[in-house]
C-alpha positions in Angstrom: -2.6 -5.2 14.7 -5.0 -3.2 12.6 -8.7 -3.2 13.6 -11.6 -1.7 11.7 -14.8 -1.3 13.5 -18.0 -0.7 11.6 -16.4 1.5 9.0 -18.7 3.4 6.6 -17.7 5.7 3.8 -20.6 7.3 2.0 -20.7 9.9 -0.8 -23.5 12.1 -1.9 -26.9 12.1 -0.3 -30.7 11.2 -0.8 -31.2 9.7 -4.3 -27.5 10.1 -5.2 -26.2 8.5 -2.0 -23.3 6.0 -2.7 -22.3 3.6 0.0 -18.7 2.9 -1.1 -17.9 1.0 2.2 -20.8 -0.1 4.2 -20.3 -1.2 7.8 -17.1 -3.2 7.4 -15.4 -4.7 10.6 -12.0 -6.4 10.2 -8.9 -7.4 12.1 -5.5 -7.7 10.5 -2.8 -9.4 12.5 0.8 -8.4 12.6 2.8 -9.9 9.8 -0.2 -11.0 7.8 -0.4 -10.9 4.0 -3.9 -10.0 3.2 -5.6 -9.7 -0.2 -8.7 -7.7 -0.8 -10.6 -8.7 -3.9 -13.8 -7.9 -5.7 -15.2 -6.5 -8.8 -14.6 -2.9 -10.0 -16.7 -0.5 -8.0 -16.9 -2.8 -5.1 -15.1 -0.5 -2.7 -11.8 -2.1 -2.5 -9.6 1.0 -3.0 -11.9 3.1 -0.8 -11.5 0.5 2.0 -7.6 0.5 1.5 -7.6 4.3 1.7 -9.7 4.3 4.9 -7.5 1.7 6.6 -4.3 3.5 5.7 -5.3 7.0 6.7 -5.6 8.4 3.1 -9.5 9.0 3.5 -11.6 9.6 6.5 -14.7 7.4 7.2 -18.2 8.7 7.3 -18.6 6.6 10.5 -16.4 4.1 12.5 -13.0 3.6 13.8 -9.6 2.4 12.4 -7.2 1.3 15.2 -3.6 0.6 15.2 -2.4 -1.0 18.3 -5.7 0.2 19.9 -5.1 3.8 18.8 -7.7 5.4 16.6 -5.9 7.2 13.8 -8.9 9.4 13.0 -8.8 10.7 16.5 -5.5 12.1 15.6 -4.9 15.7 14.3 -4.1 16.0 10.7 -0.4 16.7 11.3 -0.1 13.8 13.7 -1.8 11.5 11.2 0.5 12.6 8.4 3.5 11.9 10.6 2.0 8.6 11.5 1.7 7.6 7.8 5.1 8.8 6.9 6.8 6.7 9.6 4.7 3.6 9.9 3.0 3.0 6.4 4.5 2.5 3.0 2.4 2.6 -0.2 2.7 0.9 -3.6 0.3 2.2 -6.3 -1.0 0.6 -9.6 0.5 3.7 -11.6 3.8 3.9 -9.5 3.2 7.6 -8.6 7.0 8.3 -9.1 7.9 12.0 -9.5 9.1 12.4 -13.0 11.7 15.2 -12.4 13.5 12.9 -9.9 15.8 10.1 -10.6 15.4 6.5 -9.0 17.5 7.1 -6.0 15.9 10.5 -5.4 12.3 9.0 -5.6 13.3 6.2 -3.2 14.8 8.4 -0.6 12.3 11.2 -0.7 10.2 9.8 2.3 13.4 9.5 4.3 14.2 13.1 3.5 10.8 14.4 4.5 11.0 12.3 7.8 14.6 13.6 8.4 15.8 10.0 8.7 19.4 8.8 7.9 19.4 6.3 5.2 22.0 3.4 5.8 24.1 3.0 2.7 24.6 -0.7 3.2 20.9 -1.4 3.7 20.0 0.7 0.7 22.6 -1.0 -1.5 21.3 -4.3 -0.4 17.7 -3.4 -1.3 18.7 -2.0 -4.6 20.5 -5.1 -5.4 17.7 -7.3 -4.4 15.2 -5.2 -6.5 17.6 -5.2 -9.5 17.5 -1.6 -9.9 21.0 -0.6 -8.7 22.2 0.2 -12.2 19.2 2.4 -12.7 19.7 4.9 -9.8 20.4 7.9 -11.9 17.6 7.3 -14.4 14.4 9.2 -14.5 11.1 7.2 -14.4 10.4 7.9 -18.1 13.6 5.7 -18.9 12.4 2.7 -17.0 10.2 -0.1 -17.8 6.9 -0.7 -15.9 8.6 -3.4 -13.8 11.5 -1.1 -13.0 9.1 1.7 -12.0 7.2 -0.6 -9.7 10.5 -1.9 -8.1 11.4 1.6 -7.5 8.0 2.3 -5.9 8.5 -0.8 -3.6 11.9 0.4 -2.6 10.4 3.7 -1.8 7.7 2.1 0.4 10.4 0.4 2.5 12.8 3.3 2.9 11.4 4.5 6.3 11.2 0.8 7.4 7.3 1.0 8.1 5.5 -1.8 9.7 2.6 -1.7 7.2 2.8 -1.8 3.4 -0.4 -1.0 1.4 -0.6 -2.0 -2.2 -3.3 -0.8 -4.6 -3.4 -3.1 -7.8 0.5 -3.4 -7.8 0.5 -5.7 -10.8 -2.4 -4.0 -12.5 -0.5 -1.9 -14.9 2.1 -4.6 -15.8 2.3 -7.4 -18.4 1.7 -10.9 -17.2 5.2 -12.0 -16.7 6.3 -8.8 -15.1 3.2 -8.9 -12.8 4.2 -12.4 -11.5 7.7 -11.1 -10.8 6.4 -8.2 -8.8 3.9 -10.4 -7.0 6.6 -12.9 -6.0 8.8 -10.0 -4.9 6.2 -8.6 -2.6 5.7 -11.9 -1.0 9.5 -12.4 -0.5 9.9 -9.0 0.9 7.1 -9.5 3.3 8.8 -12.5 4.8 12.3 -10.9 4.8 11.3 -7.6 6.3 8.6 -9.0 8.4 5.9 -6.5 7.2 2.1 -6.5 7.5 1.2 -6.2 3.8 -2.5 -5.5 2.6 -2.9 -5.9 -1.2 -5.9 -4.8 -3.3 -5.7 -6.9 -6.4 -7.8 -8.3 -9.3 -5.0 -11.0 -9.7 -6.4 -14.1 -8.2 -3.0 -15.9 -8.7 -1.6 -13.2 -6.4 -4.3 -13.4 -3.9 -4.1 -17.1 -3.6 -0.7 -16.7 -2.4 -1.8 -14.5 0.6 -2.6 -15.7 4.0 -6.2 -14.7 3.8 -8.5 -13.2 1.0 -11.3 -10.7 1.8 -14.0 -10.5 -0.9 -15.7 -7.1 -1.1 -19.0 -6.6 -2.9 -21.1 -3.4 -2.8 -19.0 -2.1 -0.1 -19.4 -5.1 2.2 -17.4 -8.2 3.0 -19.0 -11.3 1.6 
């Protein structure tokens, strides 16, 4: 379970103060598929970054199983993210110099974890990128790059997957395929999945929708 308690993230001060996230409290249950929606500038990505440990709140607490991640040292928090959280981003964030299989297995190498070949092969098969493992990102379609990013997010078998506009840089048909894949993988691998999205068709397939406006849940 993830618990956010009175989370605030402010930038600037005085007349230039921006309340990107303004006193948000939220509980996310294990195994939940949660959508965070709202207009551009509403604070969606900032909230995602705060709850996933990528950004520190101005005030408030983010608890995983009752442990506040922002009470951890920087090194401990980095290790926590590496082993417990997978990320899928709008622009894929693949390393251009590495091929598909190198991009996917990089988090496991950093964590010094052994990758089971049978499990990896099954994942590559399901994501339909097995024939592309030696290709670099520049040789892949947008959908193939996002499938690679999804595989990378799963490689360390994290409990939580955070997705920031995972269909936002894809055409409509490919976006629908990726949305369906995320929903299927959540069930198959029993993950807690949090998705920031403008895609209301994707949001409607989630267990719950959180609507953010001016940094607040509305």
